[in-house]
Every structure is written in C-alpha cells, then in structure tokens.
Backbone as CSV, one residue per row, in Angstrom:
resi,resn,N_x,N_y,N_z,CA_x,CA_y,CA_z,C_x,C_y,C_z
1,MET,102.126,-166.905,-70.630,101.146,-165.835,-70.830,101.328,-165.200,-72.213
2,PRO,100.232,-164.917,-72.901,100.349,-164.258,-74.203,100.783,-162.810,-74.045
3,THR,101.424,-162.283,-75.062,101.823,-160.882,-75.036,100.605,-159.970,-75.207
4,VAL,99.701,-160.352,-76.122,98.548,-159.511,-76.451,97.253,-160.273,-76.223
5,SER,96.318,-159.625,-75.584,94.949,-160.139,-75.483,94.084,-159.326,-76.446
6,VAL,93.494,-160.004,-77.409,92.635,-159.342,-78.393,91.190,-159.506,-77.946
7,VAL,90.533,-158.399,-77.655,89.149,-158.426,-77.188,88.218,-158.092,-78.343
8,ILE,87.335,-159.036,-78.672,86.353,-158.835,-79.740,84.962,-158.863,-79.120
9,PRO,84.365,-157.709,-78.847,82.984,-157.685,-78.347,82.025,-157.916,-79.512
10,THR,80.955,-158.646,-79.269,80.036,-158.921,-80.375,78.615,-159.100,-79.876
11,TYR,77.677,-158.822,-80.784,76.265,-159.015,-80.482,75.519,-159.244,-81.794
12,ASN,75.022,-160.460,-81.973,74.240,-160.841,-83.159,74.965,-160.536,-84.473
13,ARG,76.252,-160.878,-84.509,77.030,-160.668,-85.733,77.709,-161.959,-86.179
14,ALA,76.947,-163.038,-86.137,77.490,-164.329,-86.553,78.000,-164.285,-87.990
15,HIS,77.372,-163.451,-88.809,77.752,-163.358,-90.215,79.008,-162.527,-90.439
16,LEU,79.509,-161.859,-89.384,80.665,-160.980,-89.526,81.839,-161.350,-88.623
17,VAL,81.564,-161.915,-87.459,82.606,-162.129,-86.461,83.702,-163.062,-86.972
18,GLY,83.353,-163.973,-87.863,84.358,-164.885,-88.406,85.457,-164.150,-89.157
19,ARG,85.071,-163.118,-89.909,86.070,-162.327,-90.641,87.029,-161.640,-89.678
20,ALA,86.495,-161.094,-88.574,87.335,-160.431,-87.583,88.327,-161.417,-86.963
21,ILE,87.829,-162.580,-86.557,88.698,-163.593,-85.944,89.776,-164.036,-86.924
22,GLU,89.385,-164.273,-88.164,90.334,-164.713,-89.194,91.451,-163.695,-89.366
23,SER,91.117,-162.407,-89.295,92.138,-161.376,-89.495,93.143,-161.350,-88.346
24,VAL,92.714,-161.781,-87.158,93.651,-161.890,-86.035,94.526,-163.130,-86.205
25,LEU,93.929,-164.228,-86.565,94.691,-165.467,-86.759,95.729,-165.320,-87.870
26,ASN,95.499,-164.404,-88.804,96.418,-164.194,-89.918,97.533,-163.195,-89.609
27,GLN,97.627,-162.748,-88.374,98.676,-161.792,-88.002,100.062,-162.435,-88.084
28,THR,101.046,-161.651,-88.508,102.423,-162.144,-88.524,102.963,-162.271,-87.105
29,PHE,102.424,-161.476,-86.175,102.744,-161.596,-84.753,101.745,-162.566,-84.147
30,GLN,102.236,-163.693,-83.622,101.339,-164.774,-83.243,101.207,-165.005,-81.738
31,ASP,101.861,-164.197,-80.927,101.797,-164.409,-79.480,100.602,-163.660,-78.892
32,PHE,99.417,-164.237,-79.082,98.194,-163.578,-78.624,97.168,-164.590,-78.153
33,GLU,96.173,-164.085,-77.457,94.943,-164.815,-77.186,93.795,-163.976,-77.724
34,ILE,92.691,-164.628,-78.062,91.504,-163.928,-78.549,90.362,-164.187,-77.569
35,LEU,89.769,-163.112,-77.080,88.591,-163.236,-76.226,87.389,-162.680,-76.984
36,VAL,86.524,-163.567,-77.427,85.280,-163.155,-78.066,84.231,-163.062,-76.969
37,VAL,83.783,-161.830,-76.688,82.815,-161.619,-75.605,81.455,-161.349,-76.240
38,ASP,80.553,-162.275,-76.048,79.233,-162.247,-76.675,78.217,-161.642,-75.701
39,ASP,77.616,-160.541,-76.120,76.680,-159.828,-75.250,75.257,-160.386,-75.390
40,ARG,75.162,-161.697,-75.189,73.886,-162.418,-75.207,73.229,-162.409,-76.600
41,SER,74.013,-162.826,-77.612,73.466,-162.949,-78.965,72.413,-164.044,-79.022
42,VAL,71.495,-163.904,-79.962,70.462,-164.930,-80.167,70.638,-165.603,-81.526
43,ASP,71.741,-165.308,-82.209,72.030,-166.000,-83.473,73.047,-167.113,-83.192
44,ASN,73.730,-167.600,-84.224,74.656,-168.721,-84.039,76.107,-168.265,-83.889
45,THR,76.311,-167.149,-83.195,77.660,-166.633,-82.963,78.549,-167.676,-82.286
46,GLU,78.019,-168.350,-81.281,78.829,-169.320,-80.534,79.357,-170.417,-81.445
47,LYS,78.540,-170.915,-82.342,78.981,-171.970,-83.267,80.072,-171.456,-84.211
48,VAL,79.879,-170.244,-84.713,80.880,-169.659,-85.616,82.231,-169.575,-84.917
49,VAL,82.236,-169.124,-83.673,83.486,-168.981,-82.925,84.106,-170.346,-82.640
50,ASN,83.298,-171.288,-82.161,83.826,-172.595,-81.789,84.318,-173.400,-82.984
51,ASP,83.794,-173.126,-84.157,84.220,-173.847,-85.361,85.679,-173.565,-85.727
52,PHE,86.259,-172.501,-85.197,87.672,-172.229,-85.477,88.576,-173.253,-84.793
53,ASN,88.121,-173.811,-83.670,88.848,-174.886,-82.999,90.317,-174.525,-82.767
54,ASP,90.532,-173.331,-82.222,91.886,-172.851,-81.930,91.973,-172.584,-80.431
55,ALA,92.974,-173.182,-79.779,93.083,-173.102,-78.324,93.309,-171.675,-77.830
56,ARG,93.738,-170.797,-78.717,93.981,-169.413,-78.307,92.701,-168.589,-78.236
57,ILE,91.598,-169.153,-78.700,90.327,-168.424,-78.712,89.495,-168.815,-77.498
58,ARG,89.060,-167.822,-76.743,88.146,-168.062,-75.624,86.822,-167.359,-75.905
59,TYR,85.755,-168.093,-75.728,84.408,-167.554,-75.960,83.736,-167.339,-74.617
60,ILE,83.294,-166.098,-74.367,82.626,-165.744,-73.119,81.272,-165.140,-73.475
61,LYS,80.211,-165.658,-72.869,78.880,-165.151,-73.191,78.202,-164.592,-71.945
62,HIS,77.700,-163.362,-72.071,76.952,-162.755,-70.976,75.615,-163.469,-70.774
63,ARG,75.193,-163.535,-69.545,73.884,-164.134,-69.258,72.737,-163.214,-69.647
64,ILE,73.007,-161.911,-69.594,72.031,-160.916,-70.039,72.751,-159.914,-70.928
65,ASN,72.001,-159.196,-71.750,72.582,-158.164,-72.591,72.990,-156.978,-71.724
66,MET,74.253,-156.590,-71.781,74.783,-155.573,-70.872,75.328,-154.341,-71.595
67,GLY,75.434,-154.377,-72.915,75.938,-153.227,-73.650,77.417,-153.339,-73.992
68,GLY,77.843,-152.503,-74.937,79.196,-152.590,-75.462,80.291,-152.303,-74.453
69,ASN,80.075,-151.323,-73.570,81.110,-150.993,-72.589,81.348,-152.139,-71.618
70,ALA,80.265,-152.735,-71.143,80.388,-153.869,-70.219,81.037,-155.065,-70.917
71,THR,80.751,-155.219,-72.202,81.321,-156.333,-72.961,82.831,-156.179,-73.079
72,ARG,83.289,-154.973,-73.367,84.734,-154.734,-73.400,85.353,-154.952,-72.019
73,ASN,84.664,-154.491,-70.998,85.192,-154.652,-69.638,85.325,-156.121,-69.260
74,THR,84.375,-156.939,-69.689,84.480,-158.381,-69.434,85.739,-158.939,-70.085
75,GLY,86.031,-158.478,-71.303,87.247,-158.920,-71.971,88.500,-158.506,-71.224
76,ILE,88.529,-157.254,-70.766,89.692,-156.757,-70.027,89.889,-157.570,-68.743
77,LYS,88.803,-157.803,-68.020,88.886,-158.523,-66.750,89.386,-159.956,-66.920
78,ASN,89.081,-160.557,-68.055,89.471,-161.952,-68.292,90.758,-162.094,-69.099
79,SER,91.381,-160.996,-69.426,92.580,-161.031,-70.264,93.810,-161.446,-69.466
80,LYS,94.776,-162.026,-70.177,96.020,-162.470,-69.559,97.244,-161.768,-70.129
81,GLY,97.067,-160.987,-71.184,98.192,-160.388,-71.872,98.729,-159.129,-71.221
82,GLU,99.935,-158.755,-71.625,100.550,-157.508,-71.182,99.921,-156.307,-71.880
83,TYR,99.425,-156.565,-73.106,98.768,-155.532,-73.900,97.362,-156.003,-74.252
84,ILE,96.469,-155.039,-74.451,95.107,-155.355,-74.865,94.801,-154.617,-76.157
85,ALA,94.300,-155.354,-77.129,93.888,-154.771,-78.404,92.397,-154.995,-78.575
86,PHE,91.713,-154.003,-79.121,90.272,-154.115,-79.346,89.989,-154.223,-80.840
87,LEU,89.067,-155.106,-81.164,88.640,-155.268,-82.549,87.129,-155.457,-82.564
88,ASP,86.411,-154.499,-83.125,84.961,-154.662,-83.252,84.669,-155.829,-84.183
89,SER,83.598,-156.537,-83.922,83.346,-157.788,-84.627,82.967,-157.617,-86.085
90,ASP,82.717,-156.364,-86.517,82.436,-156.117,-87.930,83.629,-155.507,-88.658
91,ASP,84.779,-155.405,-87.980,85.982,-154.840,-88.582,87.026,-155.931,-88.798
92,GLU,88.157,-155.548,-89.400,89.247,-156.506,-89.585,90.587,-155.791,-89.585
93,TRP,91.640,-156.579,-89.318,93.003,-156.073,-89.318,93.763,-156.567,-90.541
94,LEU,94.782,-155.804,-90.926,95.740,-156.271,-91.917,96.840,-157.046,-91.197
95,PRO,97.522,-157.962,-91.903,98.404,-158.942,-91.223,99.535,-158.372,-90.375
96,GLU,100.040,-157.187,-90.682,101.200,-156.656,-89.965,100.831,-155.806,-88.747
97,LYS,99.537,-155.672,-88.469,99.105,-154.699,-87.458,99.755,-154.918,-86.090
98,LEU,99.554,-156.074,-85.498,100.067,-156.293,-84.148,101.581,-156.192,-84.094
99,LYS,102.268,-156.751,-85.072,103.733,-156.715,-85.068,104.242,-155.278,-85.050
100,LYS,103.693,-154.446,-85.912,104.194,-153.074,-86.007,103.855,-152.260,-84.759
101,GLN,102.737,-152.554,-84.144,102.396,-151.806,-82.932,103.204,-152.276,-81.723
102,ILE,103.419,-153.570,-81.607,104.244,-154.069,-80.503,105.687,-153.612,-80.693
103,ASP,106.184,-153.621,-81.919,107.525,-153.091,-82.194,107.625,-151.626,-81.775
104,THR,106.572,-150.864,-82.026,106.562,-149.453,-81.649,106.632,-149.291,-80.143
105,PHE,105.856,-150.081,-79.419,105.911,-150.025,-77.953,107.336,-150.279,-77.462
106,GLN,107.988,-151.251,-78.047,109.321,-151.639,-77.574,110.375,-150.580,-77.864
107,LYS,110.101,-149.730,-78.850,111.043,-148.659,-79.193,110.806,-147.387,-78.374
108,MET,109.623,-147.250,-77.825,109.243,-146.020,-77.144,109.530,-146.092,-75.637
109,SER,109.401,-144.945,-74.985,109.597,-144.902,-73.537,108.401,-145.511,-72.826
110,ASN,108.579,-145.737,-71.540,107.501,-146.316,-70.737,106.328,-145.365,-70.564
111,LYS,106.513,-144.101,-70.965,105.432,-143.137,-70.852,104.306,-143.406,-71.845
112,VAL,104.588,-144.166,-72.910,103.584,-144.452,-73.941,102.661,-145.571,-73.462
113,GLY,101.366,-145.287,-73.426,100.402,-146.292,-72.955,99.510,-146.842,-74.035
114,LEU,99.451,-146.144,-75.182,98.540,-146.547,-76.253,99.187,-146.256,-77.603
115,VAL,99.060,-147.223,-78.515,99.520,-147.049,-79.890,98.347,-147.336,-80.817
116,TYR,98.059,-146.388,-81.711,96.997,-146.588,-82.692,97.575,-146.567,-84.099
117,SER,96.744,-146.806,-85.085,97.207,-146.813,-86.473,96.211,-146.080,-87.358
118,TRP,96.565,-145.921,-88.602,95.630,-145.392,-89.581,94.626,-146.481,-89.955
119,VAL,93.495,-146.056,-90.533,92.429,-147.014,-90.836,91.703,-146.624,-92.119
120,GLU,91.276,-147.632,-92.861,90.428,-147.432,-94.031,88.987,-147.723,-93.647
121,MET,88.063,-146.891,-94.114,86.654,-147.076,-93.805,85.924,-147.548,-95.061
122,ILE,85.161,-148.633,-94.889,84.498,-149.298,-96.001,82.990,-149.182,-95.831
123,ASP,82.285,-148.857,-96.925,80.835,-148.688,-96.826,80.096,-150.017,-97.011
124,GLU,78.769,-149.946,-97.016,77.933,-151.149,-97.080,78.117,-151.922,-98.379
125,LYS,78.607,-151.242,-99.428,78.821,-151.893,-100.721,80.246,-152.422,-100.885
126,GLY,81.027,-152.304,-99.820,82.397,-152.798,-99.861,83.383,-151.848,-100.494
127,LYS,82.993,-150.579,-100.616,83.856,-149.595,-101.255,84.502,-148.677,-100.207
128,LEU,85.766,-148.350,-100.455,86.474,-147.413,-99.588,85.850,-146.027,-99.730
129,PHE,85.432,-145.436,-98.602,84.841,-144.105,-98.686,85.590,-143.061,-97.860
130,ARG,86.520,-143.502,-97.019,87.260,-142.532,-96.204,88.507,-143.187,-95.628
131,LYS,89.546,-142.383,-95.466,90.753,-142.826,-94.785,91.017,-141.909,-93.599
132,LEU,91.261,-142.509,-92.435,91.600,-141.737,-91.245,93.101,-141.873,-91.017
133,ASN,93.813,-140.772,-91.140,95.277,-140.835,-91.083,95.859,-139.693,-90.249
134,PHE,95.392,-139.593,-89.029,95.907,-138.578,-88.115,97.321,-138.943,-87.654
135,VAL,98.139,-137.930,-87.453,99.471,-138.130,-86.871,99.562,-137.230,-85.637
136,VAL,98.961,-137.684,-84.569,98.949,-136.951,-83.301,99.564,-137.874,-82.259
137,LYS,100.604,-137.424,-81.608,101.309,-138.304,-80.671,101.935,-137.509,-79.546
138,GLY,102.456,-138.260,-78.576,103.018,-137.612,-77.396,101.922,-137.324,-76.386
139,ARG,101.942,-136.130,-75.835,100.873,-135.726,-74.912,99.704,-135.221,-75.747
140,VAL,98.669,-136.004,-75.836,97.572,-135.725,-76.777,96.293,-135.293,-76.073
141,LEU,96.368,-134.987,-74.781,95.144,-134.731,-74.016,94.294,-133.618,-74.626
142,GLN,94.905,-132.495,-74.959,94.119,-131.396,-75.511,93.518,-131.763,-76.864
143,ASN,94.243,-132.572,-77.646,93.705,-133.024,-78.930,92.468,-133.879,-78.744
144,ILE,92.508,-134.784,-77.766,91.360,-135.646,-77.482,90.180,-134.815,-76.986
145,LEU,90.467,-133.804,-76.170,89.389,-132.947,-75.678,88.727,-132.174,-76.816
146,ARG,89.465,-131.962,-77.904,88.886,-131.260,-79.057,88.126,-132.203,-79.982
147,GLY,88.410,-133.506,-79.910,87.705,-134.451,-80.765,88.430,-135.777,-80.822
148,ASN,87.679,-136.840,-81.036,88.273,-138.172,-81.073,88.875,-138.454,-82.440
149,PHE,90.097,-138.925,-82.461,90.763,-139.281,-83.705,91.318,-140.708,-83.670
150,ILE,90.904,-141.476,-82.656,91.442,-142.823,-82.461,90.309,-143.853,-82.503
151,PRO,90.067,-144.511,-83.630,89.048,-145.561,-83.693,89.471,-146.766,-82.847
152,SER,88.525,-147.367,-82.171,88.855,-148.421,-81.204,89.510,-149.636,-81.846
153,SER,89.146,-149.962,-83.082,89.705,-151.160,-83.718,91.154,-150.990,-84.148
154,THR,91.729,-149.803,-83.919,93.130,-149.571,-84.286,94.073,-149.615,-83.099
155,VAL,93.569,-149.679,-81.884,94.439,-149.452,-80.726,95.003,-150.737,-80.137
156,VAL,96.203,-150.583,-79.571,96.781,-151.550,-78.634,97.127,-150.736,-77.386
157,VAL,96.714,-151.226,-76.228,96.863,-150.483,-74.971,97.606,-151.351,-73.958
158,LYS,98.502,-150.749,-73.221,99.112,-151.470,-72.104,98.029,-151.793,-71.081
159,LYS,98.019,-153.012,-70.615,96.994,-153.389,-69.647,97.093,-152.559,-68.371
160,GLU,98.287,-152.135,-68.045,98.463,-151.330,-66.823,97.665,-150.025,-66.876
161,CYS,97.350,-149.567,-68.087,96.560,-148.339,-68.216,95.211,-148.485,-67.524
162,PHE,94.596,-149.652,-67.679,93.280,-149.867,-67.079,93.379,-150.014,-65.561
163,ASP,94.509,-150.527,-65.099,94.737,-150.555,-63.652,94.862,-149.136,-63.109
164,GLU,95.428,-148.255,-63.922,95.678,-146.876,-63.501,94.435,-146.006,-63.577
165,VAL,93.665,-146.106,-64.684,92.557,-145.161,-64.900,91.176,-145.807,-64.784
166,GLY,91.117,-147.131,-64.685,89.839,-147.809,-64.572,89.332,-148.356,-65.896
167,LEU,88.191,-149.001,-65.838,87.600,-149.641,-67.006,86.700,-148.666,-67.761
168,PHE,86.098,-149.132,-68.864,85.170,-148.306,-69.627,83.989,-147.912,-68.743
169,ASP,83.543,-146.691,-68.900,82.417,-146.167,-68.126,81.118,-146.741,-68.709
170,GLU,80.487,-147.637,-67.965,79.314,-148.342,-68.480,78.060,-147.494,-68.499
171,SER,78.131,-146.287,-67.965,76.972,-145.392,-68.016,76.888,-144.644,-69.349
172,PHE,77.980,-144.620,-70.113,78.004,-143.874,-71.369,77.235,-144.620,-72.458
173,VAL,76.371,-143.893,-73.175,75.583,-144.502,-74.252,76.274,-144.343,-75.609
174,SER,77.228,-143.434,-75.698,78.103,-143.278,-76.863,79.320,-142.496,-76.394
175,CYS,80.254,-142.207,-77.291,81.498,-141.504,-76.929,82.351,-142.294,-75.936
176,GLN,82.099,-143.601,-75.809,82.826,-144.385,-74.820,84.311,-144.517,-75.158
177,ASP,84.646,-144.558,-76.458,86.059,-144.625,-76.835,86.773,-143.350,-76.413
178,ARG,86.207,-142.220,-76.818,86.814,-140.933,-76.490,86.934,-140.746,-74.986
179,GLU,85.927,-141.183,-74.253,85.953,-141.055,-72.793,87.137,-141.842,-72.216
180,MET,87.351,-143.052,-72.711,88.462,-143.865,-72.218,89.807,-143.294,-72.644
181,TRP,89.933,-142.902,-73.911,91.219,-142.362,-74.373,91.559,-141.081,-73.605
182,THR,90.545,-140.317,-73.231,90.784,-139.092,-72.465,91.415,-139.415,-71.122
183,ARG,90.858,-140.391,-70.435,91.425,-140.751,-69.129,92.841,-141.294,-69.263
184,ILE,93.073,-142.104,-70.287,94.426,-142.623,-70.497,95.389,-141.478,-70.801
185,ALA,94.922,-140.504,-71.589,95.782,-139.381,-71.984,96.164,-138.486,-70.802
186,THR,95.432,-138.566,-69.701,95.817,-137.781,-68.517,97.034,-138.386,-67.817
187,LYS,97.324,-139.643,-68.106,98.405,-140.342,-67.410,99.534,-140.793,-68.339
188,TYR,99.223,-140.981,-69.620,100.188,-141.579,-70.544,100.293,-140.781,-71.840
189,GLU,101.404,-140.973,-72.537,101.544,-140.472,-73.889,101.008,-141.519,-74.872
190,MET,100.794,-141.087,-76.115,100.290,-141.995,-77.144,101.172,-141.902,-78.379
191,GLU,101.154,-142.975,-79.169,101.975,-143.049,-80.370,101.128,-143.594,-81.514
192,VAL,101.561,-143.337,-82.743,100.823,-143.795,-83.914,101.760,-144.525,-84.863
193,VAL,101.261,-145.593,-85.475,101.933,-146.225,-86.610,101.289,-145.637,-87.857
194,PRO,102.001,-144.819,-88.624,101.385,-144.115,-89.755,101.211,-145.003,-90.989
195,GLU,100.462,-146.069,-90.800,100.154,-146.994,-91.890,98.714,-147.480,-91.722
196,TYR,98.098,-147.852,-92.839,96.724,-148.365,-92.798,96.770,-149.843,-92.420
197,LEU,96.469,-150.115,-91.157,96.594,-151.466,-90.615,95.255,-152.069,-90.197
198,ALA,94.157,-151.334,-90.423,92.829,-151.838,-90.055,91.813,-151.358,-91.072
199,ARG,90.728,-152.111,-91.173,89.591,-151.711,-91.996,88.346,-151.714,-91.121
200,MET,87.632,-150.593,-91.161,86.378,-150.466,-90.424,85.225,-150.477,-91.414
201,TYR,84.247,-151.317,-91.135,83.083,-151.444,-92.013,81.904,-150.747,-91.362
202,ARG,81.177,-149.968,-92.149,80.075,-149.187,-91.619,78.744,-149.644,-92.186
203,ASP,77.921,-150.247,-91.321,76.560,-150.628,-91.677,75.626,-149.737,-90.868
204,LYS,74.987,-148.792,-91.534,74.152,-147.808,-90.839,73.007,-148.451,-90.067
205,LYS,72.591,-149.616,-90.474,71.449,-150.254,-89.827,71.785,-150.730,-88.422
206,ILE,73.059,-151.078,-88.184,73.407,-151.654,-86.890,74.414,-150.813,-86.120
207,SER,74.900,-149.733,-86.730,75.891,-148.889,-86.064,75.224,-147.982,-85.040
208,ILE,75.931,-147.752,-83.921,75.399,-146.843,-82.902,75.238,-145.433,-83.467
209,SER,76.065,-145.104,-84.492,75.964,-143.781,-85.093,74.653,-143.599,-85.837
210,ALA,73.908,-144.728,-86.041,72.593,-144.632,-86.673,71.553,-144.111,-85.687
211,SER,71.931,-143.960,-84.410,71.024,-143.454,-83.386,71.472,-142.063,-82.957
212,PRO,70.973,-141.013,-83.627,71.410,-139.647,-83.288,71.172,-139.273,-81.828
213,LYS,70.090,-139.786,-81.225,69.803,-139.446,-79.832,70.915,-139.950,-78.915
214,LYS,71.399,-141.178,-79.171,72.481,-141.716,-78.352,73.774,-140.939,-78.558
215,VAL,74.033,-140.577,-79.810,75.254,-139.823,-80.096,75.254,-138.500,-79.346
216,VAL,74.155,-137.754,-79.428,74.065,-136.453,-78.769,74.161,-136.603,-77.250
217,TYR,73.450,-137.603,-76.715,73.479,-137.781,-75.267,74.877,-138.176,-74.798
218,GLY,75.603,-138.932,-75.607,76.974,-139.289,-75.266,77.882,-138.078,-75.198
219,TYR,77.690,-137.131,-76.132,78.449,-135.876,-76.072,78.127,-135.121,-74.781
220,TYR,76.851,-135.090,-74.433,76.437,-134.443,-73.189,77.157,-135.074,-71.997
221,GLN,77.162,-136.391,-71.921,77.832,-137.078,-70.829,79.320,-136.730,-70.787
222,TYR,79.922,-136.664,-71.958,81.361,-136.406,-72.047,81.711,-135.012,-71.533
223,PHE,81.018,-133.994,-72.048,81.364,-132.622,-71.668,81.061,-132.351,-70.191
224,ILE,79.997,-132.946,-69.676,79.678,-132.778,-68.253,80.739,-133.453,-67.390
225,LYS,81.153,-134.640,-67.778,82.117,-135.400,-66.974,83.481,-134.711,-66.907
226,PHE,83.902,-134.131,-68.032,85.279,-133.618,-68.110,85.372,-132.087,-68.021
227,GLN,84.388,-131.442,-67.412,84.439,-129.979,-67.253,85.735,-129.524,-66.588
228,LYS,86.063,-130.125,-65.464,87.249,-129.699,-64.718,88.522,-129.914,-65.516
229,LEU,88.525,-130.959,-66.347,89.711,-131.233,-67.163,89.894,-130.157,-68.233
230,TYR,88.800,-129.751,-68.869,88.873,-128.646,-69.834,89.419,-127.387,-69.158
231,LEU,88.911,-127.107,-67.974,89.330,-125.894,-67.267,90.807,-125.964,-66.878
232,SER,91.248,-127.118,-66.402,92.643,-127.251,-65.984,93.599,-127.159,-67.168
233,GLU,93.088,-127.467,-68.379,93.910,-127.370,-69.584,93.795,-126.002,-70.256
234,GLY,93.129,-125.059,-69.590,92.992,-123.723,-70.147,92.085,-123.666,-71.366
235,MET,91.070,-124.517,-71.404,90.192,-124.630,-72.569,88.759,-124.239,-72.209
236,LYS,88.610,-123.182,-71.414,87.287,-122.771,-70.946,86.386,-122.332,-72.095
237,GLU,86.927,-121.550,-73.034,86.120,-121.078,-74.159,85.636,-122.242,-75.018
238,GLU,86.519,-123.219,-75.260,86.126,-124.372,-76.067,85.062,-125.201,-75.354
239,LEU,85.192,-125.326,-74.043,84.172,-126.037,-73.280,82.834,-125.328,-73.394
240,SER,82.846,-124.008,-73.260,81.610,-123.235,-73.361,80.940,-123.425,-74.718
241,GLN,81.720,-123.366,-75.777,81.161,-123.549,-77.113,80.608,-124.956,-77.300
242,ASN,81.330,-125.952,-76.792,80.855,-127.329,-76.897,79.536,-127.521,-76.151
243,LEU,79.447,-126.925,-74.970,78.238,-127.058,-74.170,77.039,-126.396,-74.846
244,SER,77.249,-125.228,-75.444,76.129,-124.559,-76.112,75.698,-125.331,-77.352
245,TRP,76.689,-125.902,-78.061,76.347,-126.724,-79.240,75.531,-127.945,-78.836
246,VAL,76.008,-128.675,-77.814,75.308,-129.891,-77.425,73.951,-129.555,-76.808
247,ALA,73.840,-128.402,-76.145,72.551,-127.975,-75.593,71.530,-127.796,-76.716
248,TYR,71.944,-127.154,-77.780,71.059,-126.933,-78.930,70.629,-128.265,-79.541
249,GLU,71.565,-129.213,-79.659,71.244,-130.529,-80.211,70.339,-131.319,-79.264
250,LEU,70.557,-131.173,-77.963,69.721,-131.871,-76.984,68.272,-131.403,-77.065
251,ILE,68.074,-130.104,-77.261,66.716,-129.569,-77.406,66.010,-130.253,-78.569
252,LYS,66.705,-130.389,-79.684,66.108,-130.992,-80.879,65.763,-132.455,-80.661
253,LYS,66.488,-133.111,-79.741,66.247,-134.539,-79.491,65.303,-134.771,-78.312
254,GLY,64.826,-133.687,-77.688,63.852,-133.818,-76.617,64.412,-133.853,-75.215
255,TYR,65.714,-133.624,-75.055,66.338,-133.647,-73.732,66.361,-132.222,-73.166
256,LYS,65.223,-131.723,-72.731,65.112,-130.320,-72.324,65.860,-130.020,-71.027
257,GLU,65.759,-130.899,-70.040,66.421,-130.657,-68.759,67.938,-130.631,-68.931
258,GLU,68.476,-131.593,-69.692,69.911,-131.648,-69.941,70.366,-130.431,-70.743
259,ALA,69.521,-129.994,-71.688,69.854,-128.818,-72.490,69.959,-127.568,-71.617
260,ARG,69.023,-127.406,-70.694,69.064,-126.248,-69.794,70.351,-126.258,-68.965
261,GLU,70.749,-127.440,-68.499,71.981,-127.552,-67.720,73.188,-127.125,-68.552
262,CYS,73.216,-127.551,-69.807,74.354,-127.220,-70.667,74.396,-125.733,-71.003
263,PHE,73.236,-125.140,-71.270,73.207,-123.696,-71.534,73.675,-122.914,-70.306
264,ARG,73.214,-123.329,-69.140,73.610,-122.636,-67.903,75.123,-122.677,-67.735
265,LEU,75.721,-123.849,-67.945,77.164,-123.989,-67.797,77.913,-123.237,-68.899
266,SER,77.345,-123.248,-70.089,77.973,-122.542,-71.198,78.098,-121.051,-70.898
267,PHE,77.008,-120.438,-70.383,77.049,-119.021,-70.025,77.983,-118.777,-68.831
268,LYS,78.052,-119.751,-67.944,78.933,-119.630,-66.783,80.392,-119.516,-67.219
269,TYR,80.770,-120.315,-68.204,82.165,-120.354,-68.624,82.526,-119.276,-69.643
270,SER,81.512,-118.711,-70.317,81.794,-117.621,-71.254,80.547,-116.757,-71.422
271,LYS,80.617,-115.545,-70.942,79.472,-114.640,-71.037,79.557,-113.732,-72.260
272,THR,80.614,-113.896,-73.051,80.826,-112.977,-74.172,80.724,-113.644,-75.541
273,ASN,80.644,-114.957,-75.582,80.620,-115.637,-76.879,79.224,-115.540,-77.494
274,TRP,79.108,-114.851,-78.633,77.800,-114.610,-79.246,77.142,-115.893,-79.733
275,LYS,77.960,-116.913,-80.064,77.391,-118.168,-80.553,76.518,-118.822,-79.480
276,ASN,76.918,-118.694,-78.235,76.140,-119.284,-77.150,74.736,-118.669,-77.082
277,TYR,74.675,-117.349,-77.213,73.379,-116.658,-77.164,72.546,-116.976,-78.399
278,ALA,73.211,-117.080,-79.549,72.494,-117.405,-80.779,71.858,-118.789,-80.690
279,ARG,72.617,-119.749,-80.173,72.079,-121.101,-80.044,70.942,-121.140,-79.025
280,PHE,71.086,-120.364,-77.952,70.027,-120.330,-76.948,68.735,-119.770,-77.552
281,LEU,68.827,-118.695,-78.318,67.644,-118.108,-78.952,67.032,-119.066,-79.970
282,LEU,67.883,-119.737,-80.720,67.375,-120.719,-81.692,66.668,-121.862,-80.982
283,SER,67.180,-122.254,-79.816,66.555,-123.354,-79.073,65.150,-122.959,-78.614
284,LEU,64.944,-121.676,-78.312,63.614,-121.226,-77.908,62.630,-121.341,-79.062
285,ILE,63.115,-121.108,-80.272,62.277,-121.255,-81.458,61.936,-122.715,-81.705
286,LYS,62.925,-123.599,-81.429,62.740,-125.025,-81.697,61.748,-125.662,-80.740
287,ARG,61.577,-125.090,-79.558,60.758,-125.732,-78.507,59.285,-125.777,-78.883
C-alpha cells in the first residue's frame, strides 16, 4: 500500500493537468499513488493522463458532472494510502513537499491530523502576486472559524480524519475547503511546514472565485451550518457580525429569503452591535 494517495480533481483542464501530475512525479518522496478524478471532461484530459504511462497513476472518470466536492470524495473513497494529499489540477508542488510534510507527521503526536505548507500564488501572466505564509498550528478551530488560511493544494491529511468527520459536504457551492478543515479541527490538531512548497495559479475565467454569487452563498451555508460551533467556542458576537455581513451581500446578489434569515439570526445573537443595524438599513436601500 502507498503511504500517500494524491487526489487530483479535474474538469476540462487537459492543458494544465499534466503540469500538476509532473510535479507529483518529481517529488523526492516517492511512496505514493495518484488518483486523477475527472468530473466528466469533454476535452482530451484522459489522453493526457494516460500518456504518462505510470502504474502509480489511476484515472477515474465520472459518468456525469458532479462538482468539485463529489470529485474529491471519489478520490478519497478510492484511495489506498495512509495519508491523502489534494492537488488542484491547475496547481503544482515543489519537489520536497511530500517529504517534509510526512516527516512532520512522524515527528508530531497522534493528535495532528493535517499538515499544510506555505504557498506562492501566480497570476495569469505567470507572475508571483501573493505569498500565503500563515503560522497557525495546534488547536486551530477558532482561527478557522475566523477565516480560512489553508489552501487545499497545500494539505496532507490523515485518512482516518475522513473516517472520523466524514467526506466533503457536496451541498456546498463554495467554502468547501474551510467547511472540511473546520470539521477536522474539532477533532484534531494541525501543523504547518513554514516553507513555500506549492504554487497556486489563478485564472479568473475558470476559478470559482470568479462567481461572486457562489462565493457569497457558500459563506451563507458555512455560517448557518456552524452556528452552534461558534456559540460553543464563545464567539457569539463574531457570528452575529458575520451573519449581518453575509446578509447584506446576499441582498445584493438577489438571495432575499436567505438574507432575511441571516439578519434575524444576527439580531438574535447580538442586539447591541450597531453594524448589524447599519447593514440592515443599507439592505433596505439596496432592495
């Protein structure tokens, strides 16, 4: 059995998936399998993958388009490794990534379920435009509830985590990474390798972040799902502010019923925060 199962979800990225696969094959740590899960592409993705002719690569194609969360879940379900690493098909790893993360797991206690790394972000012209270099570790639940700092292409996760907390929530239209890391953080600690071991490429034309409606609705799903968790962590005021913010954004995107629900909950959790009332009044103007 391989130590690491690398899951590469892809959809119509025949021109990019080869770079991602190559970056895995170039790892100094070689005890892995690669699962390329194709969400019913209509380009020549299958040929690109099969041309590598490497027994460690498995190509799985959905019969229908099911979305990114289901594609990752297919990879998890078919994986054989003790650890699972995710790599988006438009991103790439640096050669030492897996070795340094597996070494970190072996040095840490069994309480650690996820190890991430720093990442460089590259724009459409191939230029570095941002570096993500958070150093948040240990019990990170409250940090995750305040915002996501773990890009999916940087993580290695113990497979047992998914047995414990379940698979990706396929109902989420965005925020799916944060939603999963939140559930893992309720049961496990997390660790970071403070080095740039991955590169994320951003193409606005095909990125989910190019769809503001999906992004906003994903935030709505997240805050509604984890209300009780915010409350149990003593973060009622932050939940209230988040709900009023997302309510205001939902109004602008046409989600009036969801916005009303968020405003109602926001006032429920904090009747004194002036920002909540200001956003509510502004939303009336926007309607």
